[in-house]
N, C-alpha and C positions, 0 to 999 in steps of 0.2 A: 525494425522501425524505419529507419529512414525514411524506406520508401513511403509507407504510413505515415509521417511529420509531415512530409510533401505535398499532402491533406486536408491538413486535418487544422482546426482551434487550437493551438500551444499556450495555454496557460501557465505561462512560466512562472506567475509566485506562486503557485499550490502549494501548498502545505498542507500535512496530517494533522489534526487534533492531538491526537495521542502516538508519540515515536517508539510504540512498543508493540508487537502484534497484537494482542485479543483487545486491548482497548481500541485497537486502531476499529481493526474489524467490527467491533460494536457499532463502536461510531459510525460507518459506511455502513453498514446494514442498516441500522435505525434510524437514522437520520436524526440521531441525540447524543451532546456528549456526553462523557462518562464522568463520574458514574451516575448519572443520572439514568442510562441506557440499562441501567445493573450490572455494568464489569468497572470495577473499581480499581483490581490489582490484580495481575498475573495471571492468577488460579483461577480466577473469576470465572464463572457459565455465564452462559447468558439467557438467564429468566424464559423456560418456556412460553411467557405468557407476551414477551419484546412482538412487537409487532413490525414486521420487517417491512423493507422492500417489495420483498418477495409476495407478501403477503395484499401489499399498495395493489401488483400488481396484477396479480391473480384477481383479486376484484373488478379488474378494468378489464378482464377476460384476456388476456396476456397468461401462453403458457409459459412456467416458468422452474430451471433449470443450474443446480450448479456442481464443476468436476473441479473439484483438487483440494489443497489443505484448508480446514477450517479454525481449529485452534478457538473454537469455543462451549468446549465441552468439557466433562471432568477428565482431567487425566491424572497416572500416579506417579503423585511426588518423590516419589522413592527413587521408580524405574530410571535411568537415564536417561536424556535428551535428547541424544542421538543415537537410534535403532528399533528395535519390531515392537517394545514391548507399548510406545504412545501411534507406530503408526496403525497397529492391529489392534487398538484401542478402540471398539464400537460406538458411534451417535447415535442412539437410538433416534429414532424417526419424530418423536416430538421434541428433540433436541435439536433439530436440522433447519430452523429457522423461517417456516412456512414450505418451503421451495418443493414444487409434485414431482422434481427428480433431482437426487443427491447424491451423490456419485463421488467418492475421495475419502480422505483421512482424518485423524485428528491432526496426528503432529508427526512430530521420529526423525524429521530431516534424512529425509533416505530421498535425497535428489539421484538415486539409481536406485532401480528394480523396484517400486513403491511397494506395497501391499494399500491395495484399494476395495469399498461395501458401500452401500448405498443401496436403492430403492433396488434395481438387478442385480446384487452381491449381496445377500442374505449375510455372509459372511466373507470375513477378509480373502482378496485372489492375490496372489503374487504375479506381477509383472514385470518381463525382465525389458532394462531397457533406462531411456533416461527418463527422468518423471514428469521434466513436463514437454516430451515429446510422443511419451502416452497418452495427457490427458486431455492436447491438443487432438490427438488424435481422436481421442474415446467421445468425446465435444465435438468434434467436426462429422463425425457419422451417425450421432446420432440428429445432429443440424438438419443431414445433407439426405440422409434415408429413412430414418423415425419418427421424425421430431415434429418440429411446428412449420416446417417450410415447405416437406414435401409435403403436410396440411393444407397448406395455404392461413395457418395461423399464426395473429404475434406472440412475440417470446421475448422472455428475456434472461440473457444467459448469462453464470461468470462465470469463466477458467481461471481459477484461484491458483498461479505458480508458483512453488519455493524457493525454484532459483532464482538469482542469483543471492543466496541462504549458505550462513556456516551449516556445516565444516567446508572451509574455501579448498581448502585441499582433496575433497572426494572429486572424482574423475568427471570432467567434460568433454566424452565421449567428441572424436572428429572435427579438433576443435588446436591449430598447430601450439605449439608452448609456448607463452608465453613467461616471458625473461625479468624477473626482476628489476636485477638493477635496469633494465632497461626504459621502466615508465619514470611516465613526468608526475611528482608529486603536488599535491596543493603545497603554498606557500606557507600553510601555516600547518603545517608539518615539521614537531621537530629534526632539525638533521643530523648524524653524525651520531648515534648511540641505540641501545632496543628498541626504540620509538618506530626508526626508520627500516628500521632491519624488520620488523613484522607489518610493518605498513607492506613494506613489498611485496612480502610473501603471500600477505593474503591478497592483495590486490591483483594479484598476477592471477590465485583463484579466483577473485569476483570476477575483473576481465573476460578470465575465460568461459564460466557460467551465464554471465550477460550476452558471449555468442552464443553459443548453446541454446537459449532460450530464445535468442532472438532469430536463430532459425525454425525453433517449432513454432514461434509465431506468425512466422513470417509462411510457414505448413498451412497452419490453421487459416489465414486470409485467403492462400490463392488455392485450398480446396473448397470451401466453400461460398454460393453467390450470396454476399454480403450485401450486392448491391443498394440493399433496402432499408440495410441494417444501420442503426446510426451504433459505432463502435467507439470504444473510449477502452484509454489504456492507462493503468498508471499503476502505485505502489504503495503497501502501509507506510512503510519507514524506513527513512534513510538509512547507513552508517558513518561512525565519526571515519575508518581505515585513517585512525591516527593525528586527525586536526586536533592541535588544543593539545598533545600529547593522550586522548581517549578513545578506545575504540567501540563498535558495538552502537544499540543505542538509548533511548529514552533521557536522549539529553539533550539540554534546547540548543542547542547550533543546531548550523543552517543544514551541517552534514544529516543530522539523522529529522529534522524537523523539514526538509524541502522533500520534494515530491515530484516526479511528471505526471503531468497531464495533458491530455492529444483526447480531442475529441472530431470524429469522421461524423460529417452528417450525407445523409444517403444523396446518391446524386450530386454532393454539391449544395445542395442547400440546405438552409435551417427549415425551422417548425414553421416560422411565419412567409416562407416560401421567395426569402430572400435569399439571390445568391452568396455561394460562401466567398471571401478568398480565401485561394489554396491557400497553404500555408502561413497562413494568419497567426499574429502572435500577441497577445494581449498581457498585459500588467494586471491586471484584474485577481483582488486578492479572494483565491474559493480554494475549500479548506473538503478535506473527503466528505464530514461529514452534509457537505452539500448535496454531493454524488446522488442520496437519494428522492429529494426535492426534487431535481433535475429530472430523474430519471421517471419521477410521478407527473411532471407539467409537460416535456415529448411522448409520452403513452396519451395526456389530452391536448397533445397536437396545439400545445403552446411554447413560448419562448422563455426560458427561464432567466430569471435575471437579478443579477448581483446586487445587492443594494447597503452593503459596506465597501470600505477600505480597506476592513484590516480582515485574520482573522482568529478565535481565539486557542491556544494552544496550550497545554497542559500534560504531566503526568500528575496524576489523582493520587497515586501509592508512589511508592518506589521499591525497590525491587532488590531480593538478594542474589540476584543471578548474576556471578560474575564481569564484571568488565562493564555491566550494564550500570542506567544513572541510580542511587542506592536513595535519592531522597524523592521527594514532593515536592512540586513546584504546579505556580500556571504564571499565564502571558498573555502577550497576542506578538501578531507579527504582521505588518502592512511592508510592503515597497521598499517603505522608507527608513523605518520606527522597527526594533522588537525590544517590546519591557517585559523581565523575568522578574517575579517575583517569588521568596522565599515561603517554607509552607505557612512562616508567623508573618505575611504581608510585606516583610522588608524587602527590599530592592536588591535582586543578586546580580543580572545583565542588565545591561542597556546598551543599545548596538544604535551609532549610524548607519545602517545599510547602503545607504547612496551614497556616503562618501568611503564608506569602513567593511565590503561588501565582505570581506575572509572574515571579520570579527575580532581585529589585532586588539582593540582598542575598547574595553568596559568601564562605559562612563557613568555607573550607576553609583561609582563615589563622588562624583563632580559635581562639588558646591554649584557650578554654574549651569549646571541641565537640572536641577533642584526641583525647581519651581516646573522645568518641564514633563517629567517624570512624574509629580504629584498629580499632574491635570494628565496626562496617562493613565494612570492607577485608576483617579475617578473616573475616567470615562469605561474603563475596563468593569 
């Protein structure tokens, strides 16, 4: 990823619109925010009539493929989150978001030895190895041997890797042990107690899986000729890892909301044929919900233009899953400010990100800030 980052436009203020997997994926695929896209809560499924970026690009002559985690179909609420029940759950063709080739799994959080099914695998098949390695290999083989590159056809391919993701103690193969005591924590992680201990232990696994996933991404980028392909790297959400004493996602803080977003243009040129500056960092506030619109613009040979200086963020429904945010909220984030409202519309969080990037001082109750909060609320 460091190598890729040296060749890209880095959207350093990118956010997920909804910091929980299903809602974020629905926005990423449809270009619509939740619940407008049909997915409000964790257990909701993507409607069969939802129009996705795969439909839009197929209409423009593109071959479309999905490899990896889906997390937008029916799941057994009584089954364990981690295990084969969700990993072997069949996602029927009408629930695959319009992708011509679909090969993956609903969920299950099996970072090793995954089960895959789909267009070429009518029944779940068990694969031995690290999940990210297997998905990268399956995608690269399709692209290079039987897919659109071999046929000279334009294509749109998503490789949806689950790692790094709980359970963080899962084995990350061929990675040197990360010692919890050697890690440097963010300054907003409370120290000296159980939060610090948990943060260190989980981050040790998190960083190990980042290294293993980095290796799989590198293999995919090196084994397939992508010189004429726009390459995008991102994530659907972050993880609190002890910041503000919290863990997991769904929370409105930056550790949960912020995501990487790297875009590499073919041969260093954007659609308007202007040379791309290597390793360009932009402070534009781009959201995952923008990506389908960006992809369509690129497919049509247009340069996508960001016309706002902030992005809407929300959790349209709370979740009962342990450690995740249990309440609904909505707000906005710009490079300089973040305002978050409770479900009843009252201010919950307000941060001056320019002077307080770690969000240590909540200004929501500061009388001196009431007028600007009201103005931001009106704009939102």
